[in-house]
HTML snippet that shows the backbone in 3Dmol.js (N, CA, C, O; Angstrom):
<script src="https://3Dmol.org/build/3Dmol-min.js"></script>
<div id="view" style="width:600px;height:400px;position:relative"></div>
<script>
const pdb = `
ATOM      1  N   UNK A   1      95.835 121.717 106.031  1.00  0.00           N
ATOM      2  CA  UNK A   1      97.361 120.808 105.479  1.00  0.00           C
ATOM      3  C   UNK A   1      97.754 121.094 104.889  1.00  0.00           C
ATOM      4  O   UNK A   1      97.305 121.356 103.773  1.00  0.00           O
ATOM      5  N   UNK A   2      99.361 121.282 105.453  1.00  0.00           N
ATOM      6  CA  UNK A   2     100.193 122.169 104.767  1.00  0.00           C
ATOM      7  C   UNK A   2     100.461 120.734 103.735  1.00  0.00           C
ATOM      8  O   UNK A   2      99.829 119.679 103.775  1.00  0.00           O
ATOM      9  N   UNK A   3     101.598 121.099 102.835  1.00  0.00           N
ATOM     10  CA  UNK A   3     102.563 119.925 101.735  1.00  0.00           C
ATOM     11  C   UNK A   3     102.517 118.892 102.145  1.00  0.00           C
ATOM     12  O   UNK A   3     101.751 118.010 101.758  1.00  0.00           O
ATOM     13  N   UNK A   4     103.612 118.776 103.305  1.00  0.00           N
ATOM     14  CA  UNK A   4     104.301 117.853 103.497  1.00  0.00           C
ATOM     15  C   UNK A   4     103.086 116.678 104.305  1.00  0.00           C
ATOM     16  O   UNK A   4     103.536 115.533 104.333  1.00  0.00           O
ATOM     17  N   UNK A   5     101.733 116.819 104.904  1.00  0.00           N
ATOM     18  CA  UNK A   5     101.028 116.298 105.622  1.00  0.00           C
ATOM     19  C   UNK A   5     100.242 115.241 104.626  1.00  0.00           C
ATOM     20  O   UNK A   5      99.910 114.068 104.798  1.00  0.00           O
ATOM     21  N   UNK A   6     100.057 116.280 103.346  1.00  0.00           N
ATOM     22  CA  UNK A   6      99.087 115.928 102.157  1.00  0.00           C
ATOM     23  C   UNK A   6      99.444 114.618 101.770  1.00  0.00           C
ATOM     24  O   UNK A   6      98.702 113.637 101.813  1.00  0.00           O
ATOM     25  N   UNK A   7     100.952 114.661 101.281  1.00  0.00           N
ATOM     26  CA  UNK A   7     101.871 113.916 100.383  1.00  0.00           C
ATOM     27  C   UNK A   7     101.916 112.865 101.619  1.00  0.00           C
ATOM     28  O   UNK A   7     102.489 111.986 100.974  1.00  0.00           O
ATOM     29  N   UNK A   8     101.782 112.392 102.658  1.00  0.00           N
ATOM     30  CA  UNK A   8     102.309 111.281 103.801  1.00  0.00           C
ATOM     31  C   UNK A   8     100.747 110.489 102.858  1.00  0.00           C
ATOM     32  O   UNK A   8     100.577 109.271 102.811  1.00  0.00           O
ATOM     33  N   UNK A   9      99.945 111.348 102.312  1.00  0.00           N
ATOM     34  CA  UNK A   9      98.257 110.350 102.792  1.00  0.00           C
ATOM     35  C   UNK A   9      99.060 109.283 100.938  1.00  0.00           C
ATOM     36  O   UNK A   9      98.536 108.206 100.651  1.00  0.00           O
ATOM     37  N   UNK A  10      99.942 109.708 100.248  1.00  0.00           N
ATOM     38  CA  UNK A  10     100.683 108.962  98.784  1.00  0.00           C
ATOM     39  C   UNK A  10     101.681 107.882  99.550  1.00  0.00           C
ATOM     40  O   UNK A  10     102.516 108.068 100.435  1.00  0.00           O
ATOM     41  N   UNK A  11     101.203 106.514  98.763  1.00  0.00           N
ATOM     42  CA  UNK A  11     102.426 105.202  99.835  1.00  0.00           C
ATOM     43  C   UNK A  11     102.321 104.654  98.548  1.00  0.00           C
ATOM     44  O   UNK A  11     101.299 104.334  97.941  1.00  0.00           O
ATOM     45  N   UNK A  12     103.504 104.582  98.199  1.00  0.00           N
ATOM     46  CA  UNK A  12     104.615 103.878  96.988  1.00  0.00           C
ATOM     47  C   UNK A  12     105.386 102.685  97.746  1.00  0.00           C
ATOM     48  O   UNK A  12     106.398 102.686  98.447  1.00  0.00           O
ATOM     49  N   UNK A  13     104.604 101.777  97.375  1.00  0.00           N
ATOM     50  CA  UNK A  13     105.455 100.186  97.768  1.00  0.00           C
ATOM     51  C   UNK A  13     105.457  98.900  96.519  1.00  0.00           C
ATOM     52  O   UNK A  13     104.562  98.490  95.779  1.00  0.00           O
ATOM     53  N   UNK A  14     106.476  98.623  96.637  1.00  0.00           N
ATOM     54  CA  UNK A  14     106.832  97.653  95.637  1.00  0.00           C
ATOM     55  C   UNK A  14     105.077  96.281  95.602  1.00  0.00           C
ATOM     56  O   UNK A  14     105.025  95.533  94.626  1.00  0.00           O
ATOM     57  N   UNK A  15     104.229  96.201  96.389  1.00  0.00           N
ATOM     58  CA  UNK A  15     103.392  94.516  96.900  1.00  0.00           C
ATOM     59  C   UNK A  15     102.321  95.308  96.490  1.00  0.00           C
ATOM     60  O   UNK A  15     101.334  94.670  96.123  1.00  0.00           O
ATOM     61  N   UNK A  16     102.198  97.243  96.428  1.00  0.00           N
ATOM     62  CA  UNK A  16     100.324  97.499  96.054  1.00  0.00           C
ATOM     63  C   UNK A  16     100.726  98.043  94.682  1.00  0.00           C
ATOM     64  O   UNK A  16     101.790  98.636  94.508  1.00  0.00           O
ATOM     65  N   UNK A  17      99.819  97.813  93.703  1.00  0.00           N
ATOM     66  CA  UNK A  17      99.412  97.785  92.472  1.00  0.00           C
ATOM     67  C   UNK A  17     100.910  98.463  91.563  1.00  0.00           C
ATOM     68  O   UNK A  17     101.146  99.554  91.043  1.00  0.00           O
ATOM     69  N   UNK A  18     101.950  96.755  91.764  1.00  0.00           N
ATOM     70  CA  UNK A  18     103.228  97.631  91.609  1.00  0.00           C
ATOM     71  C   UNK A  18     103.883  98.373  91.792  1.00  0.00           C
ATOM     72  O   UNK A  18     104.756  98.778  91.025  1.00  0.00           O
ATOM     73  N   UNK A  19     103.723  98.618  92.485  1.00  0.00           N
ATOM     74  CA  UNK A  19     105.026 100.609  92.858  1.00  0.00           C
ATOM     75  C   UNK A  19     103.856 101.696  92.487  1.00  0.00           C
ATOM     76  O   UNK A  19     104.213 102.863  92.645  1.00  0.00           O
ATOM     77  N   UNK A  20     102.533 101.503  92.024  1.00  0.00           N
ATOM     78  CA  UNK A  20     102.459 103.444  91.555  1.00  0.00           C
ATOM     79  C   UNK A  20     101.761 103.147  92.658  1.00  0.00           C
ATOM     80  O   UNK A  20     101.069 102.284  93.196  1.00  0.00           O
ATOM     81  N   UNK A  21     102.611 105.097  92.871  1.00  0.00           N
ATOM     82  CA  UNK A  21     101.436 105.397  94.214  1.00  0.00           C
ATOM     83  C   UNK A  21      99.400 105.578  93.925  1.00  0.00           C
ATOM     84  O   UNK A  21      98.412 105.600  93.192  1.00  0.00           O
ATOM     85  N   UNK A  22     100.069 105.660  95.311  1.00  0.00           N
ATOM     86  CA  UNK A  22      98.578 105.439  95.302  1.00  0.00           C
ATOM     87  C   UNK A  22      97.931 105.478  96.938  1.00  0.00           C
ATOM     88  O   UNK A  22      98.603 104.946  97.822  1.00  0.00           O
ATOM     89  N   UNK A  23      96.901 105.982  97.209  1.00  0.00           N
ATOM     90  CA  UNK A  23      96.520 107.017  98.171  1.00  0.00           C
ATOM     91  C   UNK A  23      96.695 105.681  99.438  1.00  0.00           C
ATOM     92  O   UNK A  23      96.298 104.528  99.271  1.00  0.00           O
ATOM     93  N   UNK A  24      97.397 106.218 100.702  1.00  0.00           N
ATOM     94  CA  UNK A  24      97.838 105.281 101.471  1.00  0.00           C
ATOM     95  C   UNK A  24      96.329 104.190 102.290  1.00  0.00           C
ATOM     96  O   UNK A  24      95.196 104.489 102.668  1.00  0.00           O
ATOM     97  N   UNK A  25      96.924 103.222 102.262  1.00  0.00           N
ATOM     98  CA  UNK A  25      96.021 102.184 102.594  1.00  0.00           C
ATOM     99  C   UNK A  25      94.739 101.526 101.969  1.00  0.00           C
ATOM    100  O   UNK A  25      93.989 100.755 102.566  1.00  0.00           O
ATOM    101  N   UNK A  26      94.615 101.930 100.744  1.00  0.00           N
ATOM    102  CA  UNK A  26      93.713 101.930  99.647  1.00  0.00           C
ATOM    103  C   UNK A  26      94.660 101.264  98.273  1.00  0.00           C
ATOM    104  O   UNK A  26      95.882 101.224  98.410  1.00  0.00           O
ATOM    105  N   UNK A  27      94.269 100.949  97.469  1.00  0.00           N
ATOM    106  CA  UNK A  27      94.513 100.736  96.112  1.00  0.00           C
ATOM    107  C   UNK A  27      94.307 101.713  94.846  1.00  0.00           C
ATOM    108  O   UNK A  27      94.510 101.519  93.647  1.00  0.00           O
ATOM    109  N   UNK A  28      93.864 102.752  95.502  1.00  0.00           N
ATOM    110  CA  UNK A  28      93.699 103.587  94.409  1.00  0.00           C
ATOM    111  C   UNK A  28      94.884 104.287  94.079  1.00  0.00           C
ATOM    112  O   UNK A  28      95.724 104.849  94.782  1.00  0.00           O
ATOM    113  N   UNK A  29      94.782 104.150  92.997  1.00  0.00           N
ATOM    114  CA  UNK A  29      95.869 105.172  91.980  1.00  0.00           C
ATOM    115  C   UNK A  29      95.665 106.576  92.354  1.00  0.00           C
ATOM    116  O   UNK A  29      94.703 107.140  92.875  1.00  0.00           O
ATOM    117  N   UNK A  30      97.007 107.074  91.890  1.00  0.00           N
ATOM    118  CA  UNK A  30      96.720 108.695  92.096  1.00  0.00           C
ATOM    119  C   UNK A  30      96.527 108.755  91.181  1.00  0.00           C
ATOM    120  O   UNK A  30      95.513 109.434  91.018  1.00  0.00           O
ATOM    121  N   UNK A  31      97.096 108.270  89.937  1.00  0.00           N
ATOM    122  CA  UNK A  31      96.440 108.482  88.232  1.00  0.00           C
ATOM    123  C   UNK A  31      95.297 108.771  87.881  1.00  0.00           C
ATOM    124  O   UNK A  31      94.794 109.630  87.157  1.00  0.00           O
ATOM    125  N   UNK A  32      94.807 107.625  88.718  1.00  0.00           N
ATOM    126  CA  UNK A  32      93.020 107.171  88.216  1.00  0.00           C
ATOM    127  C   UNK A  32      92.572 108.433  88.758  1.00  0.00           C
ATOM    128  O   UNK A  32      91.710 109.065  88.146  1.00  0.00           O
ATOM    129  N   UNK A  33      93.132 108.936  90.000  1.00  0.00           N
ATOM    130  CA  UNK A  33      92.132 109.960  90.493  1.00  0.00           C
ATOM    131  C   UNK A  33      92.030 111.388  89.600  1.00  0.00           C
ATOM    132  O   UNK A  33      91.108 112.177  89.393  1.00  0.00           O
ATOM    133  N   UNK A  34      93.760 111.310  89.080  1.00  0.00           N
ATOM    134  CA  UNK A  34      93.862 112.190  88.178  1.00  0.00           C
ATOM    135  C   UNK A  34      93.268 113.140  87.336  1.00  0.00           C
ATOM    136  O   UNK A  34      92.808 114.279  87.255  1.00  0.00           O
ATOM    137  N   UNK A  35      93.633 111.562  86.458  1.00  0.00           N
ATOM    138  CA  UNK A  35      92.483 111.729  85.078  1.00  0.00           C
ATOM    139  C   UNK A  35      91.140 111.156  85.834  1.00  0.00           C
ATOM    140  O   UNK A  35      90.751 110.104  85.326  1.00  0.00           O
ATOM    141  N   UNK A  36      90.499 111.535  86.730  1.00  0.00           N
ATOM    142  CA  UNK A  36      89.207 111.164  86.654  1.00  0.00           C
ATOM    143  C   UNK A  36      88.531 113.171  86.894  1.00  0.00           C
ATOM    144  O   UNK A  36      87.465 113.721  86.620  1.00  0.00           O
ATOM    145  N   UNK A  37      90.112 113.756  87.648  1.00  0.00           N
ATOM    146  CA  UNK A  37      89.409 115.089  87.755  1.00  0.00           C
ATOM    147  C   UNK A  37      89.905 115.288  86.393  1.00  0.00           C
ATOM    148  O   UNK A  37      90.998 115.481  86.925  1.00  0.00           O
ATOM    149  N   UNK A  38      90.099 115.399  85.400  1.00  0.00           N
ATOM    150  CA  UNK A  38      90.485 115.824  84.584  1.00  0.00           C
ATOM    151  C   UNK A  38      89.628 115.926  83.833  1.00  0.00           C
ATOM    152  O   UNK A  38      89.504 116.968  83.190  1.00  0.00           O
ATOM    153  N   UNK A  39      88.757 114.859  83.678  1.00  0.00           N
ATOM    154  CA  UNK A  39      87.423 114.615  82.963  1.00  0.00           C
ATOM    155  C   UNK A  39      86.520 115.019  83.560  1.00  0.00           C
ATOM    156  O   UNK A  39      85.354 114.677  83.362  1.00  0.00           O
ATOM    157  N   UNK A  40      86.937 115.892  84.471  1.00  0.00           N
ATOM    158  CA  UNK A  40      85.225 116.770  84.922  1.00  0.00           C
ATOM    159  C   UNK A  40      85.103 115.858  86.319  1.00  0.00           C
ATOM    160  O   UNK A  40      84.889 116.539  87.322  1.00  0.00           O
ATOM    161  N   UNK A  41      85.189 114.667  86.491  1.00  0.00           N
ATOM    162  CA  UNK A  41      84.731 114.229  88.171  1.00  0.00           C
ATOM    163  C   UNK A  41      85.326 115.724  88.938  1.00  0.00           C
ATOM    164  O   UNK A  41      86.293 116.467  88.771  1.00  0.00           O
ATOM    165  N   UNK A  42      83.820 115.649  90.105  1.00  0.00           N
ATOM    166  CA  UNK A  42      83.671 116.665  90.469  1.00  0.00           C
ATOM    167  C   UNK A  42      84.581 115.795  92.357  1.00  0.00           C
ATOM    168  O   UNK A  42      84.990 114.675  92.661  1.00  0.00           O
ATOM    169  N   UNK A  43      84.503 116.821  92.904  1.00  0.00           N
ATOM    170  CA  UNK A  43      85.652 116.297  94.240  1.00  0.00           C
ATOM    171  C   UNK A  43      84.151 115.059  95.332  1.00  0.00           C
ATOM    172  O   UNK A  43      84.268 114.018  95.980  1.00  0.00           O
ATOM    173  N   UNK A  44      82.971 115.938  94.997  1.00  0.00           N
ATOM    174  CA  UNK A  44      81.739 115.677  95.592  1.00  0.00           C
ATOM    175  C   UNK A  44      81.373 113.708  94.891  1.00  0.00           C
ATOM    176  O   UNK A  44      81.065 112.694  95.516  1.00  0.00           O
ATOM    177  N   UNK A  45      81.589 113.928  93.522  1.00  0.00           N
ATOM    178  CA  UNK A  45      81.333 112.903  93.196  1.00  0.00           C
ATOM    179  C   UNK A  45      82.135 112.252  92.964  1.00  0.00           C
ATOM    180  O   UNK A  45      81.714 111.377  92.207  1.00  0.00           O
ATOM    181  N   UNK A  46      83.059 112.143  93.160  1.00  0.00           N
ATOM    182  CA  UNK A  46      84.861 110.983  93.709  1.00  0.00           C
ATOM    183  C   UNK A  46      84.267 110.260  94.968  1.00  0.00           C
ATOM    184  O   UNK A  46      84.256 109.070  95.285  1.00  0.00           O
ATOM    185  N   UNK A  47      83.770 111.404  95.586  1.00  0.00           N
ATOM    186  CA  UNK A  47      83.340 110.945  97.141  1.00  0.00           C
ATOM    187  C   UNK A  47      82.737 110.456  97.249  1.00  0.00           C
ATOM    188  O   UNK A  47      82.768 109.965  98.378  1.00  0.00           O
ATOM    189  N   UNK A  48      81.685 110.037  96.481  1.00  0.00           N
ATOM    190  CA  UNK A  48      80.183 109.298  96.018  1.00  0.00           C
ATOM    191  C   UNK A  48      80.925 107.858  95.816  1.00  0.00           C
ATOM    192  O   UNK A  48      81.090 106.875  96.538  1.00  0.00           O
ATOM    193  N   UNK A  49      81.201 108.124  94.811  1.00  0.00           N
ATOM    194  CA  UNK A  49      81.497 106.701  93.925  1.00  0.00           C
ATOM    195  C   UNK A  49      82.605 105.811  95.064  1.00  0.00           C
ATOM    196  O   UNK A  49      82.327 104.690  95.491  1.00  0.00           O
ATOM    197  N   UNK A  50      83.861 106.558  95.423  1.00  0.00           N
ATOM    198  CA  UNK A  50      84.570 105.871  96.374  1.00  0.00           C
ATOM    199  C   UNK A  50      84.640 105.844  97.884  1.00  0.00           C
ATOM    200  O   UNK A  50      85.739 105.751  98.431  1.00  0.00           O
ATOM    201  N   UNK A  51      83.632 105.914  98.517  1.00  0.00           N
ATOM    202  CA  UNK A  51      83.194 106.644  99.821  1.00  0.00           C
ATOM    203  C   UNK A  51      84.819 106.428 101.210  1.00  0.00           C
ATOM    204  O   UNK A  51      84.999 107.009 102.280  1.00  0.00           O
ATOM    205  N   UNK A  52      85.737 105.285 100.443  1.00  0.00           N
ATOM    206  CA  UNK A  52      86.781 105.764 101.338  1.00  0.00           C
ATOM    207  C   UNK A  52      87.567 106.119 101.346  1.00  0.00           C
ATOM    208  O   UNK A  52      88.574 105.844 101.998  1.00  0.00           O
ATOM    209  N   UNK A  53      87.267 107.202 100.271  1.00  0.00           N
ATOM    210  CA  UNK A  53      88.414 108.606 100.004  1.00  0.00           C
ATOM    211  C   UNK A  53      88.052 109.295 100.820  1.00  0.00           C
ATOM    212  O   UNK A  53      87.069 108.935 101.469  1.00  0.00           O
ATOM    213  N   UNK A  54      88.770 110.705 101.154  1.00  0.00           N
ATOM    214  CA  UNK A  54      88.550 111.877 101.992  1.00  0.00           C
ATOM    215  C   UNK A  54      89.502 112.916 101.175  1.00  0.00           C
ATOM    216  O   UNK A  54      90.552 112.862 100.536  1.00  0.00           O
ATOM    217  N   UNK A  55      88.202 114.230 101.690  1.00  0.00           N
ATOM    218  CA  UNK A  55      88.811 115.204 100.731  1.00  0.00           C
ATOM    219  C   UNK A  55      90.108 115.698 100.161  1.00  0.00           C
ATOM    220  O   UNK A  55      90.302 116.172  99.042  1.00  0.00           O
ATOM    221  N   UNK A  56      91.273 115.424 101.501  1.00  0.00           N
ATOM    222  CA  UNK A  56      92.173 115.716 101.110  1.00  0.00           C
ATOM    223  C   UNK A  56      93.107 114.694 100.569  1.00  0.00           C
ATOM    224  O   UNK A  56      94.288 115.026 100.669  1.00  0.00           O
ATOM    225  N   UNK A  57      92.885 113.542 100.024  1.00  0.00           N
ATOM    226  CA  UNK A  57      93.257 112.090  99.397  1.00  0.00           C
ATOM    227  C   UNK A  57      93.291 112.792  98.191  1.00  0.00           C
ATOM    228  O   UNK A  57      94.326 112.871  97.528  1.00  0.00           O
ATOM    229  N   UNK A  58      92.145 113.352  97.828  1.00  0.00           N
ATOM    230  CA  UNK A  58      91.722 113.636  96.205  1.00  0.00           C
ATOM    231  C   UNK A  58      93.020 114.966  96.116  1.00  0.00           C
ATOM    232  O   UNK A  58      94.009 114.998  95.384  1.00  0.00           O
ATOM    233  N   UNK A  59      92.549 115.997  97.176  1.00  0.00           N
ATOM    234  CA  UNK A  59      93.954 116.972  97.424  1.00  0.00           C
ATOM    235  C   UNK A  59      95.816 116.478  97.402  1.00  0.00           C
ATOM    236  O   UNK A  59      96.819 117.101  97.054  1.00  0.00           O
ATOM    237  N   UNK A  60      95.671 115.522  97.781  1.00  0.00           N
ATOM    238  CA  UNK A  60      96.997 114.475  97.915  1.00  0.00           C
ATOM    239  C   UNK A  60      97.991 114.228  96.311  1.00  0.00           C
ATOM    240  O   UNK A  60      99.122 114.454  95.881  1.00  0.00           O
ATOM    241  N   UNK A  61      96.647 113.604  95.848  1.00  0.00           N
ATOM    242  CA  UNK A  61      97.172 113.156  94.927  1.00  0.00           C
ATOM    243  C   UNK A  61      97.142 114.103  93.610  1.00  0.00           C
ATOM    244  O   UNK A  61      97.869 113.952  92.628  1.00  0.00           O
ATOM    245  N   UNK A  62      95.981 115.288  93.811  1.00  0.00           N
ATOM    246  CA  UNK A  62      96.501 116.267  92.868  1.00  0.00           C
ATOM    247  C   UNK A  62      98.051 116.938  92.765  1.00  0.00           C
ATOM    248  O   UNK A  62      98.773 117.037  91.773  1.00  0.00           O
ATOM    249  N   UNK A  63      98.276 117.331  94.064  1.00  0.00           N
ATOM    250  CA  UNK A  63      99.946 117.897  95.189  1.00  0.00           C
ATOM    251  C   UNK A  63     100.935 117.080  94.518  1.00  0.00           C
ATOM    252  O   UNK A  63     101.885 117.507  93.863  1.00  0.00           O
ATOM    253  N   UNK A  64     100.641 115.896  94.728  1.00  0.00           N
ATOM    254  CA  UNK A  64     101.514 114.555  93.959  1.00  0.00           C
ATOM    255  C   UNK A  64     101.881 114.600  92.908  1.00  0.00           C
ATOM    256  O   UNK A  64     103.064 114.808  92.639  1.00  0.00           O
ATOM    257  N   UNK A  65     100.764 114.378  91.842  1.00  0.00           N
ATOM    258  CA  UNK A  65     100.905 115.219  90.434  1.00  0.00           C
ATOM    259  C   UNK A  65     101.460 116.262  90.104  1.00  0.00           C
ATOM    260  O   UNK A  65     102.520 116.227  89.480  1.00  0.00           O
ATOM    261  N   UNK A  66     101.033 117.090  90.352  1.00  0.00           N
ATOM    262  CA  UNK A  66     101.708 118.232  90.417  1.00  0.00           C
ATOM    263  C   UNK A  66     103.220 118.818  90.426  1.00  0.00           C
ATOM    264  O   UNK A  66     103.706 119.662  89.673  1.00  0.00           O
ATOM    265  N   UNK A  67     104.015 117.884  91.864  1.00  0.00           N
ATOM    266  CA  UNK A  67     105.217 117.777  92.165  1.00  0.00           C
ATOM    267  C   UNK A  67     106.011 116.966  91.069  1.00  0.00           C
ATOM    268  O   UNK A  67     107.094 117.300  90.591  1.00  0.00           O
ATOM    269  N   UNK A  68     105.488 116.163  90.848  1.00  0.00           N
ATOM    270  CA  UNK A  68     106.488 115.278  89.465  1.00  0.00           C
ATOM    271  C   UNK A  68     106.092 115.710  88.479  1.00  0.00           C
ATOM    272  O   UNK A  68     106.957 115.469  87.638  1.00  0.00           O
ATOM    273  N   UNK A  69     105.114 116.333  87.939  1.00  0.00           N
ATOM    274  CA  UNK A  69     105.150 117.163  87.099  1.00  0.00           C
ATOM    275  C   UNK A  69     106.623 118.268  87.049  1.00  0.00           C
ATOM    276  O   UNK A  69     107.459 118.437  86.161  1.00  0.00           O
ATOM    277  N   UNK A  70     106.479 118.859  88.365  1.00  0.00           N
ATOM    278  CA  UNK A  70     107.841 120.177  87.920  1.00  0.00           C
ATOM    279  C   UNK A  70     109.097 119.042  88.337  1.00  0.00           C
ATOM    280  O   UNK A  70     109.968 119.267  87.497  1.00  0.00           O
ATOM    281  N   UNK A  71     109.407 118.340  88.913  1.00  0.00           N
ATOM    282  CA  UNK A  71     110.303 117.791  88.524  1.00  0.00           C
ATOM    283  C   UNK A  71     110.780 117.373  86.937  1.00  0.00           C
ATOM    284  O   UNK A  71     111.853 117.357  86.333  1.00  0.00           O
ATOM    285  N   UNK A  72     109.793 117.145  86.713  1.00  0.00           N
ATOM    286  CA  UNK A  72     110.695 116.435  85.362  1.00  0.00           C
ATOM    287  C   UNK A  72     111.952 117.709  84.229  1.00  0.00           C
ATOM    288  O   UNK A  72     112.029 118.903  84.520  1.00  0.00           O
ATOM    289  N   UNK A  73     112.415 117.355  83.547  1.00  0.00           N
ATOM    290  CA  UNK A  73     113.657 117.994  83.570  1.00  0.00           C
ATOM    291  C   UNK A  73     112.939 118.664  81.469  1.00  0.00           C
ATOM    292  O   UNK A  73     112.026 118.208  80.781  1.00  0.00           O
ATOM    293  N   UNK A  74     113.697 119.560  81.258  1.00  0.00           N
ATOM    294  CA  UNK A  74     112.594 119.790  79.626  1.00  0.00           C
ATOM    295  C   UNK A  74     113.876 120.300  79.069  1.00  0.00           C
ATOM    296  O   UNK A  74     114.727 121.127  79.398  1.00  0.00           O
ATOM    297  N   UNK A  75     113.656 119.427  78.042  1.00  0.00           N
ATOM    298  CA  UNK A  75     115.350 119.720  77.253  1.00  0.00           C
ATOM    299  C   UNK A  75     114.583 120.521  75.799  1.00  0.00           C
ATOM    300  O   UNK A  75     113.857 119.761  75.158  1.00  0.00           O
ATOM    301  N   UNK A  76     114.704 122.002  75.248  1.00  0.00           N
ATOM    302  CA  UNK A  76     114.609 122.284  74.167  1.00  0.00           C
ATOM    303  C   UNK A  76     115.432 121.330  73.299  1.00  0.00           C
ATOM    304  O   UNK A  76     116.433 120.677  73.593  1.00  0.00           O
ATOM    305  N   UNK A  77     114.607 121.437  71.913  1.00  0.00           N
ATOM    306  CA  UNK A  77     115.229 120.921  70.718  1.00  0.00           C
ATOM    307  C   UNK A  77     115.275 121.834  69.743  1.00  0.00           C
ATOM    308  O   UNK A  77     115.776 121.551  68.655  1.00  0.00           O
TER     309      UNK A  77
END
`;
const viewer = $3Dmol.createViewer("view");
viewer.addModel(pdb, "pdb");
viewer.setStyle({}, {cartoon: {color: "spectrum"}});
viewer.zoomTo();
viewer.render();
</script>
């Protein structure tokens, strides 16, 4: 799956989770998935804990987060 298709799995709507990025069609926040991965959760564990997720949803959350970070402006002090 290409990056454009992965990013289509992310939704930002003011009426859902106060506009936080979520997996489309769910209330699963992207930041929660990324945090769980950071603390060692495997893809398999996430799929077992959240049976409505697909592998590409997890990939989309990671890609979305990476793109957000890459767009940040960094200033040296």
